[in-house]
N, CA, C and O atoms as a MOPAC input file, in Angstrom:
PM7 MOZYME 1SCF
protein

 N      0.82300 1    -1.17900 1     0.00000 1
 C      0.00000 1     0.00000 1     0.00000 1
 C      0.87600 1     1.25500 1     0.00000 1
 O      0.61900 1     2.19600 1    -0.75000 1
 N      1.90400 1     1.26200 1     0.84000 1
 C      2.79500 1     2.40500 1     0.87100 1
 C      3.47000 1     2.58500 1    -0.47700 1
 O      3.69200 1     3.71100 1    -0.92300 1
 N      3.78700 1     1.50200 1    -1.10900 1
 C      4.46800 1     1.56000 1    -2.40100 1
 C      3.56100 1     2.19600 1    -3.45800 1
 O      4.04000 1     3.00600 1    -4.25200 1
 N      2.26200 1     1.85600 1    -3.49400 1
 C      1.34200 1     2.43300 1    -4.47500 1
 C      1.09600 1     3.91400 1    -4.19600 1
 O      0.97400 1     4.70400 1    -5.13300 1
 N      1.02200 1     4.29500 1    -2.94300 1
 C      0.84300 1     5.70700 1    -2.59000 1
 C      2.08100 1     6.49200 1    -3.00100 1
 O      1.96300 1     7.58200 1    -3.56300 1
 N      3.25600 1     5.95700 1    -2.73100 1
 C      4.49400 1     6.61600 1    -3.11000 1
 C      4.59500 1     6.75300 1    -4.63200 1
 O      5.00900 1     7.79900 1    -5.13100 1
 N      4.21900 1     5.70800 1    -5.37000 1
 C      4.26000 1     5.74800 1    -6.83200 1
 C      3.29300 1     6.79100 1    -7.37400 1
 O      3.63000 1     7.54000 1    -8.29200 1
 N      2.10500 1     6.83900 1    -6.81300 1
 C      1.11200 1     7.82300 1    -7.25100 1
 C      1.58400 1     9.24500 1    -6.96100 1
 O      1.42700 1    10.13700 1    -7.79400 1
 N      2.15700 1     9.45300 1    -5.79300 1
 C      2.65800 1    10.76800 1    -5.41900 1
 C      3.81900 1    11.17900 1    -6.32900 1
 O      3.87400 1    12.32600 1    -6.77400 1
 N      4.72500 1    10.27700 1    -6.60300 1
 C      5.86300 1    10.53200 1    -7.48100 1
 C      5.38100 1    10.89100 1    -8.88900 1
 O      5.89000 1    11.83200 1    -9.49600 1
 N      4.40200 1    10.14400 1    -9.40800 1
 C      3.83900 1    10.40400 1   -10.73800 1
 C      3.17900 1    11.79000 1   -10.78200 1
 O      3.33200 1    12.51700 1   -11.76400 1
 N      2.45800 1    12.15000 1    -9.73800 1
 C      1.78900 1    13.44400 1    -9.69100 1
 C      2.79000 1    14.58700 1    -9.68900 1
 O      2.56500 1    15.60600 1   -10.34300 1
 N      3.89700 1    14.43400 1    -8.96200 1
 C      4.92500 1    15.47900 1    -8.91300 1
 C      5.59000 1    15.63100 1   -10.27000 1
 O      5.79200 1    16.75200 1   -10.73600 1
 N      5.93500 1    14.51800 1   -10.91100 1
 C      6.56400 1    14.58200 1   -12.23900 1
 C      5.63000 1    15.21500 1   -13.27000 1
 O      6.07400 1    16.00300 1   -14.10500 1
 N      4.37000 1    14.88600 1   -13.22000 1
 C      3.39400 1    15.46000 1   -14.15200 1
 C      3.26800 1    16.96300 1   -13.93500 1
 O      3.22600 1    17.72900 1   -14.89700 1
 N      3.20700 1    17.38200 1   -12.69300 1
 C      3.10500 1    18.81000 1   -12.39200 1
 C      4.32200 1    19.57300 1   -12.88800 1
 O      4.18800 1    20.67100 1   -13.42800 1
 N      5.49100 1    19.01000 1   -12.71400 1
 C      6.70600 1    19.66800 1   -13.17900 1
 C      6.74900 1    19.78300 1   -14.69300 1
 O      7.16800 1    20.81100 1   -15.22500 1
 N      6.32300 1    18.74400 1   -15.39000 1
 C      6.35800 1    18.80900 1   -16.85400 1
 C      5.33900 1    19.80900 1   -17.38500 1
 O      5.61300 1    20.51700 1   -18.35500 1
 N      4.17300 1    19.87400 1   -16.76200 1
 C      3.15800 1    20.84700 1   -17.19100 1
 C      3.64400 1    22.26600 1   -16.91000 1
 O      3.44000 1    23.16700 1   -17.72300 1
 N      4.28000 1    22.46200 1   -15.77400 1
 C      4.81100 1    23.78500 1   -15.43000 1
 C      5.88500 1    24.21500 1   -16.41300 1
 O      5.93800 1    25.38200 1   -16.80100 1
 N      6.73000 1    23.30000 1   -16.81500 1
 C      7.80100 1    23.63000 1   -17.76000 1
 C      7.23800 1    23.98400 1   -19.12800 1
 O      7.75600 1    24.88000 1   -19.79600 1
 N      6.20000 1    23.30500 1   -19.54900 1
 C      5.61200 1    23.56800 1   -20.86500 1
 C      4.80900 1    24.87200 1   -20.85800 1
 O      4.85100 1    25.63700 1   -21.82100 1
 N      4.07800 1    25.12000 1   -19.76800 1
 C      3.19100 1    26.28000 1   -19.70400 1
 C      3.89800 1    27.55900 1   -19.28500 1
 O      3.29600 1    28.63100 1   -19.32600 1
 N      5.14500 1    27.47400 1   -18.88600 1
 C      5.87100 1    28.66400 1   -18.45000 1
 C      6.04800 1    29.62500 1   -19.62000 1
 O      6.27900 1    29.18900 1   -20.74800 1
 N      5.94400 1    30.92800 1   -19.36600 1
 C      6.12500 1    31.89100 1   -20.45400 1
 C      7.57300 1    31.86700 1   -20.95300 1
 O      8.50700 1    31.57000 1   -20.20800 1
 N      7.71800 1    32.18800 1   -22.22100 1
 C      9.06100 1    32.20400 1   -22.77900 1
 C      9.87100 1    33.32600 1   -22.14700 1
 O      9.31000 1    34.30500 1   -21.65300 1
 N     11.16300 1    33.18200 1   -22.16400 1
 C     12.01800 1    34.17800 1   -21.53900 1
 C     12.11400 1    35.45100 1   -22.37000 1
 O     12.59700 1    36.47100 1   -21.88000 1
 N     11.65900 1    35.40500 1   -23.62500 1
 C     11.73700 1    36.55400 1   -24.51900 1
 C     10.32200 1    36.95500 1   -24.95700 1
 O      9.86200 1    36.51700 1   -26.01100 1
 N      9.62700 1    37.77800 1   -24.16600 1
 C      8.26500 1    38.15600 1   -24.54000 1
 C      8.26900 1    39.08300 1   -25.75800 1
 O      9.18000 1    39.88900 1   -25.95000 1
 N      7.22500 1    38.94100 1   -26.56900 1
 C      7.08900 1    39.79000 1   -27.75100 1
 C      6.53300 1    41.15400 1   -27.34400 1
 O      5.66000 1    41.25300 1   -26.48300 1
 N      7.04700 1    42.18300 1   -27.97100 1
 C      6.55700 1    43.53200 1   -27.69300 1
 C      5.19500 1    43.70400 1   -28.35700 1
 O      5.02500 1    43.32100 1   -29.51400 1
 N      4.22300 1    44.27200 1   -27.64700 1
 C      2.90600 1    44.47500 1   -28.24900 1
 C      2.97600 1    45.52900 1   -29.35700 1
 O      3.69000 1    46.52600 1   -29.24400 1
 N      2.22600 1    45.28700 1   -30.41900 1
 C      2.18500 1    46.21700 1   -31.54200 1
 C      1.07000 1    47.21900 1   -31.27900 1
 O     -0.05700 1    46.81200 1   -30.99700 1
 N      1.35100 1    48.51600 1   -31.36300 1
 C      0.30600 1    49.52000 1   -31.13500 1
 C     -0.83500 1    49.36500 1   -32.12900 1
 O     -0.62500 1    48.98900 1   -33.28300 1
 N     -2.03500 1    49.65700 1   -31.67000 1
 C     -3.22300 1    49.53200 1   -32.50700 1
 C     -3.13900 1    50.43600 1   -33.72900 1
 O     -3.58800 1    50.05000 1   -34.80800 1
 N     -2.57900 1    51.61600 1   -33.58600 1
 C     -2.45300 1    52.54100 1   -34.71800 1
 C     -1.57800 1    51.93300 1   -35.81200 1
 O     -1.86200 1    52.10800 1   -36.99700 1
 N     -0.53100 1    51.23000 1   -35.43300 1
 C      0.34100 1    50.59600 1   -36.42100 1
 C     -0.38300 1    49.46400 1   -37.13000 1
 O     -0.18700 1    49.25400 1   -38.32700 1
 N     -1.22300 1    48.73100 1   -36.39400 1
 C     -1.99300 1    47.64900 1   -37.01300 1
 C     -2.98300 1    48.20800 1   -38.02600 1
 O     -3.13100 1    47.65800 1   -39.11700 1
 N     -3.66400 1    49.29700 1   -37.67400 1
 C     -4.64000 1    49.87800 1   -38.58000 1
 C     -3.98000 1    50.44000 1   -39.82900 1
 O     -4.48000 1    50.24600 1   -40.93700 1
 N     -2.86600 1    51.13100 1   -39.66100 1
 C     -2.22700 1    51.71800 1   -40.83000 1
 C     -1.69300 1    50.63400 1   -41.75200 1
 O     -1.69900 1    50.81000 1   -42.97100 1
 N     -1.23400 1    49.52400 1   -41.20500 1
 C     -0.75700 1    48.42400 1   -42.03700 1
 C     -1.91500 1    47.79900 1   -42.81000 1
 O     -1.75800 1    47.44200 1   -43.97700 1
 N     -3.08300 1    47.66300 1   -42.16400 1
 C     -4.21900 1    47.06800 1   -42.86400 1
 C     -4.78600 1    48.02700 1   -43.90900 1
 O     -5.26600 1    47.59000 1   -44.95500 1
 N     -4.73300 1    49.33200 1   -43.63300 1
 C     -5.21600 1    50.29500 1   -44.61500 1
 C     -4.29900 1    50.34000 1   -45.83200 1
 O     -4.77100 1    50.50500 1   -46.95700 1
 N     -3.01500 1    50.19600 1   -45.62100 1
 C     -2.08500 1    50.21700 1   -46.73300 1
 C     -2.22400 1    48.97200 1   -47.58200 1
 O     -1.98600 1    49.01600 1   -48.78900 1
 N     -2.60900 1    47.85400 1   -46.96600 1
 C     -2.74300 1    46.60800 1   -47.70100 1
 C     -3.97300 1    46.62800 1   -48.60700 1
 O     -4.00300 1    45.92200 1   -49.61500 1
 N     -4.98200 1    47.42000 1   -48.26600 1
 C     -6.20600 1    47.48100 1   -49.04900 1
 C     -6.09100 1    48.58400 1   -50.09500 1
 O     -5.94600 1    49.75400 1   -49.74000 1
 N     -6.15400 1    48.22900 1   -51.38400 1
 C     -6.09700 1    49.27000 1   -52.41000 1
 C     -7.39000 1    50.08400 1   -52.42700 1
 O     -8.44500 1    49.60500 1   -52.01100 1
 N     -7.29400 1    51.29600 1   -52.90500 1
 C     -8.47700 1    52.15500 1   -52.98800 1
 C     -9.38300 1    51.67900 1   -54.12100 1
 O     -8.92800 1    51.11400 1   -55.11600 1
 N    -10.66000 1    51.92200 1   -53.93800 1
 C    -11.66900 1    51.52600 1   -54.91700 1
 C    -12.00900 1    52.73900 1   -55.77000 1
 O    -12.41400 1    53.77800 1   -55.24700 1
 N    -11.84500 1    52.60800 1   -57.07200 1
 C    -12.18300 1    53.67800 1   -58.00400 1
 C    -13.68100 1    53.59900 1   -58.29000 1
 O    -14.15700 1    52.61900 1   -58.86400 1
 N    -14.41700 1    54.62500 1   -57.89000 1
 C    -15.86500 1    54.62900 1   -58.07700 1
 C    -16.27600 1    54.57300 1   -59.54400 1
 O    -17.36800 1    54.10200 1   -59.86100 1
 N    -15.42100 1    55.04600 1   -60.43700 1
 C    -15.77600 1    55.07500 1   -61.85100 1
 C    -15.40400 1    53.80100 1   -62.59300 1
 O    -15.81200 1    53.63300 1   -63.74300 1
 N    -14.65700 1    52.91000 1   -61.98900 1
 C    -14.23100 1    51.70000 1   -62.69300 1
 C    -14.63200 1    50.41100 1   -61.98800 1
 O    -14.62500 1    49.35200 1   -62.61500 1
 N    -14.98000 1    50.46600 1   -60.71600 1
 C    -15.25200 1    49.25700 1   -59.93900 1
 C    -16.56600 1    48.61400 1   -60.35600 1
 O    -17.55100 1    49.29400 1   -60.64200 1
 N    -16.55400 1    47.28900 1   -60.38100 1
 C    -17.78400 1    46.55300 1   -60.65900 1
 C    -18.52000 1    46.31600 1   -59.33300 1
 O    -18.01000 1    46.64600 1   -58.26200 1
 N    -19.71700 1    45.74600 1   -59.42100 1
 C    -20.55300 1    45.56000 1   -58.22900 1
 C    -19.87900 1    44.65200 1   -57.21400 1
 O    -19.96700 1    44.90800 1   -56.01300 1
 N    -19.21300 1    43.60700 1   -57.66100 1
 C    -18.55000 1    42.67700 1   -56.74100 1
 C    -17.42100 1    43.36100 1   -55.98300 1
 O    -17.26300 1    43.13300 1   -54.78400 1
 N    -16.64100 1    44.18600 1   -56.64900 1
 C    -15.55000 1    44.91400 1   -55.98900 1
 C    -16.10200 1    45.88700 1   -54.95800 1
 O    -15.56100 1    45.98400 1   -53.85700 1
 N    -17.15200 1    46.59700 1   -55.28600 1
 C    -17.76600 1    47.53500 1   -54.34400 1
 C    -18.28000 1    46.79300 1   -53.11500 1
 O    -18.06600 1    47.23000 1   -51.98400 1
 N    -18.95300 1    45.67800 1   -53.33700 1
 C    -19.51700 1    44.90000 1   -52.23900 1
 C    -18.41700 1    44.32800 1   -51.34600 1
 O    -18.53400 1    44.34600 1   -50.12100 1
 N    -17.36200 1    43.82900 1   -51.95600 1
 C    -16.29300 1    43.15900 1   -51.21700 1
 C    -15.39000 1    44.13000 1   -50.45500 1
 O    -14.98600 1    43.83700 1   -49.33000 1
 N    -15.07100 1    45.27500 1   -51.04900 1
 C    -14.04500 1    46.15600 1   -50.49000 1
 C    -14.56800 1    47.31900 1   -49.65300 1
 O    -13.77500 1    48.02400 1   -49.02900 1
 N    -15.86400 1    47.53300 1   -49.62600 1
 C    -16.41200 1    48.66600 1   -48.88000 1
 C    -17.26900 1    48.18300 1   -47.71800 1
 O    -17.96900 1    47.17600 1   -47.82800 1
 N    -17.20800 1    48.91400 1   -46.59300 1
 C    -17.99800 1    48.58200 1   -45.41400 1
 C    -19.44800 1    48.97500 1   -45.62400 1
 O    -19.73100 1    50.07900 1   -46.09000 1
 N    -20.36700 1    48.08600 1   -45.28700 1
 C    -21.78800 1    48.40400 1   -45.32500 1
 C    -22.39600 1    48.43800 1   -46.71300 1
 O    -23.54000 1    48.86200 1   -46.87200 1
 N    -21.66200 1    48.00300 1   -47.71500 1
 C    -22.18100 1    47.98100 1   -49.08300 1
 C    -22.46500 1    46.53100 1   -49.45500 1
 O    -21.56100 1    45.70000 1   -49.54600 1
 N    -23.74000 1    46.25700 1   -49.66500 1
 C    -24.14600 1    44.92700 1   -50.09800 1
 C    -24.41100 1    44.92900 1   -51.59600 1
 O    -24.08400 1    45.88400 1   -52.30100 1
 N    -25.00000 1    43.86000 1   -52.06000 1
 C    -25.26200 1    43.71700 1   -53.49300 1
 C    -26.20600 1    44.80700 1   -54.00600 1
 O    -25.98700 1    45.35700 1   -55.08500 1
 N    -27.24900 1    45.11900 1   -53.24200 1
 C    -28.23700 1    46.10900 1   -53.69200 1
 C    -27.62700 1    47.50800 1   -53.79100 1
 O    -27.86200 1    48.21500 1   -54.77200 1
 N    -26.84800 1    47.91500 1   -52.79000 1
 C    -26.24200 1    49.25000 1   -52.82900 1
 C    -25.15700 1    49.32200 1   -53.90200 1
 O    -24.98200 1    50.36400 1   -54.53300 1
 N    -24.43500 1    48.23800 1   -54.11400 1
 C    -23.41800 1    48.22100 1   -55.16800 1
 C    -24.08200 1    48.39300 1   -56.54200 1
 O    -23.57000 1    49.11500 1   -57.39700 1
 N    -25.21400 1    47.73000 1   -56.74500 1
 C    -25.94200 1    47.87900 1   -58.01200 1
 C    -26.49400 1    49.29400 1   -58.15700 1
 O    -26.53400 1    49.83500 1   -59.26200 1
 N    -26.92200 1    49.89600 1   -57.04100 1
 C    -27.43400 1    51.27000 1   -57.08500 1
 C    -26.31800 1    52.25000 1   -57.45500 1
 O    -26.56200 1    53.21200 1   -58.18300 1
 N    -25.10700 1    52.01800 1   -56.96700 1
 C    -23.96700 1    52.87800 1   -57.30900 1
 C    -23.66900 1    52.77300 1   -58.79700 1
 O    -23.43200 1    53.78600 1   -59.45400 1
 N    -23.67900 1    51.57000 1   -59.32800 1
 C    -23.39500 1    51.37900 1   -60.75400 1
 C    -24.51600 1    51.96000 1   -61.60500 1
 O    -24.24900 1    52.55500 1   -62.64900 1
 N    -25.76700 1    51.79600 1   -61.17700 1
 C    -26.89500 1    52.37300 1   -61.92300 1
 C    -26.80100 1    53.89600 1   -61.94700 1
 O    -27.06200 1    54.51900 1   -62.97700 1
 N    -26.43000 1    54.49800 1   -60.81400 1
 C    -26.26200 1    55.95200 1   -60.76700 1
 C    -25.15400 1    56.38500 1   -61.72100 1
 O    -25.30200 1    57.36800 1   -62.44700 1
 N    -24.06200 1    55.66000 1   -61.71900 1
 C    -22.92600 1    55.97900 1   -62.58200 1
 C    -23.31000 1    55.86200 1   -64.06000 1
 O    -22.88800 1    56.67700 1   -64.88000 1
 N    -24.10100 1    54.85900 1   -64.39300 1
 C    -24.50400 1    54.66700 1   -65.78900 1
 C    -25.49300 1    55.73600 1   -66.24600 1
 O    -25.45700 1    56.15500 1   -67.40300 1
 N    -26.37200 1    56.17700 1   -65.35800 1
 C    -27.37100 1    57.16500 1   -65.76100 1
 C    -26.87000 1    58.60300 1   -65.67000 1
 O    -27.35300 1    59.45500 1   -66.41600 1
 N    -25.92400 1    58.90400 1   -64.78800 1
 C    -25.45600 1    60.27600 1   -64.58800 1
 C    -24.03000 1    60.52000 1   -65.04500 1
 O    -23.54800 1    61.65000 1   -64.96600 1
 N    -23.35100 1    59.50500 1   -65.51500 1
 C    -21.96200 1    59.66200 1   -65.92500 1
 C    -21.01100 1    59.40700 1   -64.77500 1
 O    -21.43000 1    59.06600 1   -63.66900 1
 N    -19.75800 1    59.57200 1   -65.03800 1
 C    -18.72400 1    59.29200 1   -64.04500 1
 C    -18.83500 1    60.21100 1   -62.83700 1
 O    -19.28800 1    61.35200 1   -62.93600 1
 N    -18.40900 1    59.68300 1   -61.69700 1
 C    -18.34800 1    60.47800 1   -60.47800 1
 C    -17.23600 1    61.50400 1   -60.62500 1
 O    -16.16700 1    61.19600 1   -61.15300 1
 N    -17.48200 1    62.71000 1   -60.16400 1
 C    -16.45300 1    63.74800 1   -60.20400 1
 C    -15.78400 1    63.93100 1   -58.84000 1
 O    -14.67700 1    64.46400 1   -58.75200 1
 N    -16.46300 1    63.48600 1   -57.77700 1
 C    -15.92600 1    63.57900 1   -56.41900 1
 C    -16.51400 1    62.45100 1   -55.58700 1
 O    -17.59400 1    61.94100 1   -55.88600 1
 N    -15.80600 1    62.07500 1   -54.55800 1
 C    -16.27700 1    61.01200 1   -53.66800 1
 C    -17.57700 1    61.43100 1   -52.98400 1
 O    -18.44100 1    60.59000 1   -52.74000 1
 N    -17.72600 1    62.71400 1   -52.67400 1
 C    -18.93200 1    63.20800 1   -52.00800 1
 C    -20.18600 1    63.05100 1   -52.86300 1
 O    -21.29600 1    63.06600 1   -52.33100 1
 N    -20.03300 1    62.90300 1   -54.15500 1
 C    -21.17500 1    62.70800 1   -55.04500 1
 C    -21.87900 1    61.38000 1   -54.75900 1
 O    -23.02000 1    61.17500 1   -55.17300 1
 N    -21.19900 1    60.48900 1   -54.05600 1
 C    -21.78700 1    59.20200 1   -53.68600 1
 C    -23.01500 1    59.37700 1   -52.78700 1
 O    -23.86200 1    58.48800 1   -52.70400 1
 N    -23.10200 1    60.53400 1   -52.11400 1
 C    -24.25900 1    60.80900 1   -51.26000 1
 C    -25.55900 1    60.90600 1   -52.05500 1
 O    -26.64300 1    60.76400 1   -51.48800 1
 N    -25.46300 1    61.14400 1   -53.34100 1
 C    -26.66200 1    61.25800 1   -54.17300 1
 C    -27.25200 1    59.89200 1   -54.52700 1
 O    -28.36900 1    59.81600 1   -55.03800 1
 N    -26.51500 1    58.82300 1   -54.26200 1
 C    -27.01200 1    57.47400 1   -54.53300 1
 C    -27.97200 1    57.08300 1   -53.41700 1
 O    -27.66700 1    57.25600 1   -52.23700 1
 N    -29.13200 1    56.55600 1   -53.79500 1
 C    -30.13900 1    56.15700 1   -52.81300 1
 C    -29.56500 1    55.06600 1   -51.91400 1
 O    -29.02500 1    54.07100 1   -52.39800 1
 N    -29.69000 1    55.26200 1   -50.59400 1
 C    -29.21300 1    54.28700 1   -49.62200 1
 C    -27.83500 1    54.58700 1   -49.07100 1
 O    -27.38300 1    53.90300 1   -48.15300 1
 N    -27.15400 1    55.58700 1   -49.60400 1
 C    -25.82600 1    55.96600 1   -49.11700 1
 C    -25.97300 1    57.24800 1   -48.30800 1
 O    -26.37700 1    58.28100 1   -48.84100 1
 N    -25.64600 1    57.18000 1   -47.03200 1
 C    -25.73300 1    58.34200 1   -46.15600 1
 C    -24.35700 1    58.83600 1   -45.74400 1
 O    -23.33300 1    58.27800 1   -46.13700 1
 N    -24.35500 1    59.88500 1   -44.95100 1
 C    -23.09200 1    60.49700 1   -44.51800 1
 C    -22.22500 1    59.52300 1   -43.72200 1
 O    -21.01400 1    59.45300 1   -43.93100 1
 N    -22.84200 1    58.77300 1   -42.81100 1
 C    -22.04700 1    57.86800 1   -41.96800 1
 C    -21.42600 1    56.74700 1   -42.79100 1
 O    -20.28600 1    56.35300 1   -42.54200 1
 N    -22.15800 1    56.23700 1   -43.75600 1
 C    -21.61600 1    55.18200 1   -44.62000 1
 C    -20.49000 1    55.72400 1   -45.49000 1
 O    -19.49000 1    55.04100 1   -45.71100 1
 N    -20.64900 1    56.94200 1   -45.98100 1
 C    -19.59000 1    57.56200 1   -46.76800 1
 C    -18.33700 1    57.78400 1   -45.92500 1
 O    -17.22600 1    57.53200 1   -46.39000 1
 N    -18.50700 1    58.25500 1   -44.68700 1
 C    -17.34600 1    58.50500 1   -43.82500 1
 C    -16.61300 1    57.21600 1   -43.46400 1
 O    -15.38900 1    57.22100 1   -43.33700 1
 N    -17.34300 1    56.10900 1   -43.29500 1
 C    -16.70000 1    54.82500 1   -43.01200 1
 C    -15.80100 1    54.38600 1   -44.16600 1
 O    -14.79600 1    53.70800 1   -43.95600 1
 N    -16.17200 1    54.77700 1   -45.38300 1
 C    -15.47000 1    54.30100 1   -46.57400 1
 C    -14.61900 1    55.36400 1   -47.26700 1
 O    -13.96000 1    55.06600 1   -48.26300 1
 N    -14.62300 1    56.57100 1   -46.76900 1
 C    -13.93500 1    57.67200 1   -47.46300 1
 C    -12.47600 1    57.35400 1   -47.77400 1
 O    -11.99900 1    57.65700 1   -48.86800 1
 N    -11.76200 1    56.74700 1   -46.82900 1
 C    -10.34700 1    56.44600 1   -47.04100 1
 C    -10.13300 1    55.32000 1   -48.04800 1
 O     -9.02100 1    55.14400 1   -48.54600 1
 N    -11.16500 1    54.56700 1   -48.35100 1
 C    -11.06300 1    53.45700 1   -49.29400 1
 C    -11.49200 1    53.84400 1   -50.70700 1
 O    -11.36300 1    53.04600 1   -51.63600 1
 N    -11.99900 1    55.05900 1   -50.87300 1
 C    -12.55600 1    55.47600 1   -52.15900 1
 C    -11.66400 1    56.48100 1   -52.86900 1
 O    -10.94000 1    57.26100 1   -52.25000 1
 N    -11.74400 1    56.43100 1   -54.19200 1
 C    -11.07900 1    57.43900 1   -55.01600 1
 C    -11.88100 1    57.58700 1   -56.30800 1
 O    -12.66600 1    56.71700 1   -56.68400 1
 N    -11.65400 1    58.72100 1   -56.97200 1
 C    -12.30300 1    59.00500 1   -58.24500 1
 C    -11.18600 1    59.31800 1   -59.24500 1
 O    -10.39500 1    60.23800 1   -59.03700 1
 N    -11.13500 1    58.55900 1   -60.30800 1
 C    -10.12100 1    58.78500 1   -61.35000 1
 C    -10.78600 1    59.09800 1   -62.65800 1
 O    -10.10500 1    59.32000 1   -63.65900 1

């Protein structure tokens, strides 16, 4: 009986030590990346969307809050009124408001 208790205790100590060694933090912690640096890197990775050349799928995929219906409305406006002359002209499209334009302003361009 003493032998089984000793074996169980020995096994428990060895298991605890191995778990502690594996779960211990590394001696070289990584420096946290500032949120501003993360955002600027993600903004640089995303190319700007040209309102006069983008198709409905590109508008839907690359812009926040733009679904299939709003993307089609943007293209319909462009086809009936001609090319966009400024990003602010997007406000004239039905379903596009100031807040939606401001969310996407940095992603848009007019060429």
